[in-house]
C-alpha positions in Angstrom: 10.0 37.5 -0.6 9.5 34.1 -2.3 6.5 33.8 -4.6 4.9 30.4 -3.8 2.8 30.5 -6.9 5.9 30.8 -9.1 7.7 28.2 -7.1 4.8 25.9 -7.8 5.1 26.6 -11.5 8.8 25.7 -11.4 8.0 22.4 -9.7 5.4 21.6 -12.4 7.9 22.4 -15.1 10.5 20.2 -13.5 8.0 17.3 -13.4 6.8 17.6 -17.0 10.1 18.8 -18.6 8.0 20.6 -21.2 6.4 24.1 -21.1 3.3 23.0 -22.9 2.6 20.0 -20.7 3.4 21.9 -17.5 1.1 24.8 -18.5 -1.7 22.4 -19.3 -1.3 20.7 -15.9 -1.5 24.2 -14.2 -4.4 25.3 -16.3 -2.5 28.4 -17.6 -1.2 29.4 -21.0 2.3 28.5 -22.1 3.3 32.2 -22.5 2.1 32.8 -18.9 4.2 30.0 -17.6 7.2 31.2 -19.5 6.8 34.7 -18.0 6.4 33.2 -14.5 9.6 31.1 -14.8 11.5 34.1 -16.2 10.3 36.4 -13.4 11.4 33.8 -10.8 14.8 33.5 -12.4 15.2 37.3 -12.5 14.2 37.6 -8.9 16.8 35.0 -7.8 19.5 36.2 -10.2 20.2 32.6 -11.5 19.1 30.4 -14.3 16.9 27.6 -13.0 16.3 25.7 -16.3 18.2 24.9 -19.4 15.9 25.1 -22.4 16.3 23.1 -25.6 13.9 22.5 -28.5 13.1 19.0 -27.1 12.9 19.4 -23.4 13.7 21.4 -20.3 16.2 20.4 -17.6 16.8 22.0 -14.2 20.2 23.5 -13.7 22.2 22.9 -10.5 20.6 26.1 -9.1 17.3 24.8 -10.3 17.7 21.5 -8.4 18.5 23.4 -5.2 15.5 25.7 -5.5 13.2 22.8 -6.4 14.2 20.8 -3.4 13.3 23.6 -1.1 10.1 24.5 -3.1 8.8 21.0 -2.7 9.5 21.1 1.1 7.8 24.5 1.4 4.7 23.2 -0.5 4.4 20.3 1.9 4.9 22.5 4.9 2.2 24.9 3.7 -0.3 22.0 3.4 0.6 20.8 6.9 0.1 24.3 8.3 -3.3 24.6 6.7 -4.3 21.2 8.1 -3.0 22.0 11.6 -4.9 25.4 11.6 -8.1 23.6 10.8 -7.5 21.1 13.6 -6.7 24.0 16.0 -10.0 25.7 15.2 -11.8 22.5 16.2 -12.9 21.8 12.7 -13.2 18.3 11.3 -11.1 17.6 8.3 -13.5 17.1 5.4 -11.4 14.5 3.7 -9.6 11.3 4.6 -7.1 9.6 2.2 -6.3 6.0 3.0 -3.6 4.0 1.2 -3.9 0.2 1.2 -1.7 -2.6 0.1 -3.6 -4.7 -2.5 -3.2 -8.0 -0.7 -4.5 -8.6 2.9 -4.8 -4.9 3.7 -7.3 -4.2 1.0 -9.5 -7.0 2.4 -9.5 -5.2 5.8 -10.1 -1.7 4.6 -13.4 -2.1 2.8 -15.5 -3.0 5.9 -13.7 -0.3 7.9 -14.4 2.4 5.4 -18.0 1.4 5.2 -18.5 1.7 9.0 -16.6 5.0 8.9 -19.0 6.3 6.3 -21.9 5.4 8.5 -20.3 7.4 11.4 -19.2 10.3 9.2 -21.7 10.4 6.3 -20.4 13.7 4.9 -16.8 12.7 5.1 -15.1 12.5 1.7 -12.9 9.4 1.8 -10.5 8.2 -0.8 -9.0 4.7 -0.8 -5.9 4.3 -2.9 -4.9 0.6 -3.5 -1.3 0.5 -4.4 1.7 -1.8 -4.2 3.0 -1.8 -0.6 6.5 -0.6 -1.6 5.0 2.6 -3.1 2.9 3.6 -0.2 5.6 5.2 2.1 6.4 7.7 -0.7 2.7 8.5 -1.0 2.5 9.2 2.8 5.6 11.4 2.6 4.1 13.4 -0.3 0.9 13.8 1.7 -1.0 12.0 -1.0 -2.5 9.7 1.7 -3.0 10.4 5.4 -2.7 6.8 6.5 -1.6 3.5 5.0 -2.7 0.0 5.9 -0.3 -2.7 4.8 2.1 -5.4 5.9 4.6 -3.5 8.0 7.4 -6.0 8.3 9.5 -4.1 5.8 8.8 -0.6 7.3 10.5 -1.0 10.6 13.3 1.4 11.4 12.1 4.3 9.2 12.3 7.1 11.7 9.8 9.4 10.0 7.0 6.9 10.1 4.8 6.0 13.1 3.3 2.4 12.9 0.3 1.2 14.9 0.5 -2.6 14.7 -2.5 -4.8 14.2 -2.8 -8.6 14.9 -0.6 -11.1 13.2 -2.5 -13.5 10.9 -1.1 -16.9 10.3 -0.8 -17.8 6.6 -1.6 -21.2 5.0 -1.2 -22.8 1.6 -4.4 -22.3 -0.4 -5.5 -24.1 -3.6 -8.6 -25.4 -5.4 -10.4 -28.3 -3.7 -9.5 -30.8 -6.5 -5.8 -29.9 -6.4 -3.3 -32.8 -6.1 -2.0 -31.4 -2.8 -5.6 -31.4 -1.4 -5.8 -35.1 -2.0 -2.3 -35.9 -0.7 -1.6 -37.0 2.9 1.4 -35.7 4.7 2.2 -32.7 2.5 5.6 -31.2 3.1 7.1 -27.9 2.1 9.2 -29.5 -0.7 5.9 -30.6 -2.4 4.9 -27.0 -2.9 7.6 -26.4 -5.5 6.1 -28.9 -7.9 3.3 -26.5 -8.6 3.1 -22.8 -9.8 3.4 -20.5 -6.9 1.2 -17.4 -7.1 1.1 -14.3 -5.0 1.8 -10.5 -4.9 5.3 -8.9 -5.0 6.9 -10.4 -1.9 8.7 -8.5 0.8 12.2 -9.8 1.5 11.4 -11.6 4.7 8.7 -13.6 3.0 11.1 -14.5 0.2 13.7 -15.6 2.7 11.2 -17.8 4.6 10.1 -19.5 1.4 13.7 -20.1 0.3 14.4 -21.8 3.7 11.7 -24.4 2.9 13.0 -25.2 -0.5 14.8 -28.5 -1.1 18.6 -27.9 -1.0 18.9 -29.0 -4.6 16.7 -26.1 -5.8 17.4 -23.5 -3.1 20.7 -22.1 -4.4 19.6 -21.8 -8.0 16.5 -20.0 -6.8 18.3 -17.3 -4.8 18.3 -14.0 -6.6 15.4 -15.1 -8.9 11.7 -14.4 -8.8 10.1 -17.2 -6.8 6.6 -16.7 -8.1 5.4 -18.2 -11.3 2.3 -16.1 -11.2 2.5 -12.5 -9.9 -0.7 -10.7 -9.1 -1.2 -7.9 -6.5 -5.0 -8.3 -6.6 -6.2 -10.9 -4.1 -9.6 -11.2 -5.9 -8.0 -11.8 -9.2 -5.6 -14.3 -7.7 -8.3 -16.3 -6.0 -10.0 -16.7 -9.4 -6.7 -18.0 -10.8 -6.3 -20.5 -8.0 -9.9 -21.8 -8.5 -9.1 -22.6 -12.1 -5.5 -23.9 -12.1 -3.0 -26.0 -10.2 -1.4 -22.9 -8.9 -1.1 -22.5 -5.1 -0.8 -19.4 -2.9 -0.1 -18.5 0.7 -2.8 -16.5 2.3 -4.3 -15.7 5.7 -7.6 -17.3 6.5 -9.6 -14.0 6.7 -8.6 -13.3 3.1 -10.3 -16.5 1.8 -13.0 -17.0 4.4 -15.9 -16.7 2.0 -14.2 -19.0 -0.6 -13.5 -21.6 2.0 -17.1 -21.5 3.2 -18.4 -21.8 -0.3 -16.0 -24.7 -1.1 -14.4 -22.8 -4.0 -10.9 -23.0 -2.3 -9.4 -25.1 0.4 -6.3 -24.8 2.5 -3.6 -27.3 3.5 -4.1 -27.2 7.3 -1.3 -29.6 8.3 1.5 -27.6 6.7 2.9 -24.6 8.7 5.5 -22.5 6.8 5.9 -20.1 9.7 4.6 -17.2 7.6 2.4 -14.5 9.1 0.9 -11.4 7.8 1.9 -8.6 10.2 -0.4 -5.7 9.3 -0.5 -2.2 10.7 -1.5 1.4 10.2 1.3 3.8 9.2 1.4 7.6 9.3 3.9 10.4 9.4 5.4 10.7 12.8 4.3 13.8 14.7 1.4 14.4 12.4 -1.8 15.0 14.3 -4.7 12.6 13.6 -7.9 14.2 12.5 -11.1 12.9 14.2 -12.1 10.8 11.1 -8.6 9.3 10.9 -8.6 8.4 14.6 -12.1 6.8 14.2 -10.8 4.9 11.2 -7.9 3.5 13.2 -10.2 2.5 16.0 -12.7 0.8 13.7 -9.9 -1.0 11.8 -8.4 -2.3 15.0 -11.8 -3.6 16.2 -12.4 -5.3 12.8 -9.0 -6.8 12.8 -9.6 -8.3 16.2 -12.8 -9.8 15.1 -11.1 -11.4 12.0 -8.4 -12.8 14.3 -10.9 -14.3 16.6 -12.8 -15.9 13.7 -9.5 -17.4 12.4 -8.7 -18.9 15.8 -12.2 -20.3 16.1 -11.9 -21.9 12.7 -8.5 -23.4 13.5 -9.7 -24.7 16.9 -12.9 -26.4 15.5 -11.3 -27.4 12.2 -14.5 -26.4 10.5 -16.6 -23.4 9.4 -20.1 -23.0 10.6 -22.7 -20.4 9.7 -22.0 -18.7 13.0 -18.5 -18.1 11.9 -19.5 -16.3 8.7 -18.1 -12.8 8.1 
């Protein structure tokens, strides 16, 4: 019979590669951890770790056991969660991951409304680079993730609920040279620092397609951004105090546009859109709060889309359009 507690100790030791650090993370003494690992090895009849004065390394047997131990730990957590749902109990926590760019701007309002609906719900919002979020879902660190989903298609273990596409525009400070120029074309953009988050490949390819031929080839395989920042709030401050430009959806800068802190180049369409969505593990049952979060987010996203369309149609912002 496998001892799940001892398997957990082995996983912690493999992560920390040191008995003292692993014991501290487990809140047990180092001798207790040593005895637990030795007992696990004795019960299996194989050596799981090579010990040296400097560190600890899993053996080939250890890697095999650890792979299954991690899978068993995830299955045990899923079983406990499914049992609570089967009993008709609400899950007391909801962990949401959000990309730091457009998704983070959507999630705040939604979590606020969710908290009003479920005042005792313990909700955690993890803002993380979009490329790290799928691993956090697979490790059950987050239940749902909200992000640009264009790079997630085709991953069979993930279930994606798409939201609306949001057209993106060039944004800069009101006194920027581009804001004073008539007939701005895509080639003009590359005269100024380009700022933004770490870009998915499709966005990089689209930007490259707009580059003048003389600079397109040298730019391939290189970082296109002069200023890289995953925080939209920090980046908007950078734009307001520099000649940097960025490409953002209207809903992300609605307040700054209304206040006259930033402006957008309306006549230039780069064909870029933010395609956001909610992602979860396929086959994993949604808790009541998670289902409510998805519904509230979809409604909020629809209202953002309608405000954007109104702004584009009227070419102006009025107090009635305020968020």
